C-alpha positions, 0 to 999 in steps of 0.5 A, a space after each residue: 251100406 250106411 249101417 255097416 259103416 256105422 257099425 265099423 265106425 263104432 267098433 273103431 271108436 270103441 277100440 280107440 277108447 279102450 286102448 287109450 284107457 289101458 295106457 292112461 290107467 296103468 297102475 304102477 305099484 311101488 316095490 322094493 328091489 331084491 338083491 344078493 348079499 354080494 351086491 348088498 356088500 358092494 353097496 355098503 362098501 361104496 356108499 357111507 350113507 346107506 342104512 343097513 336095517 336088521 329086522 330080527 328080534 333084539 336077542 337075534 341082533 345081539 347074538 350077531 349082526 352086520 356092522 353098522 346095522 340098525 335094529 328095527 324088528 319087522 313087527 314094529 316097522 309100521 309104528 316106528 319107521 318114521 322116527 328111526 328112518 326119517 328120510 324116505 328117499 334114503 337107500 335102505 338095505 334090509 335083512 333078517 335071519 332067512 329072508 322071510 321077515 325082511 321081505 315083509 319089512 320091505 313091503 311095509 316100508 314101501 307102503 309107508 312111502 320109502 322109495 329106495 328099499 333093497 332086501 337081501 335075504 338073511 344073515 344065514 346067507 351072509 358070507 362076510 363078518 358080523 359083530 
């Protein structure tokens, strides 16, 4: 009888320990928010402090870009983000041509500690004016 009680106690203790470990050791991976062109446009219209980040090439940017967008090609984000985007808590809306590079850039910014990053795809899906 004592042996069964000991085993039950050990099992209960083990379950308690495992359960507490899971709760205390949950890892929250920072991430960016995916949004639509329409939601991004609404954010742009309602907040003058938003940073619009075009991560395409210089040639693509000069062929046409969203008004007030800052050019920072995705392949130099890791090297130049600090100088171009000093406020890591600023709201940043990122786009490229189709959405592939903007997702990479958003992941890179989050890995650098930026906390308010929104990726809204590509300019090919942008139904509004461009410059």
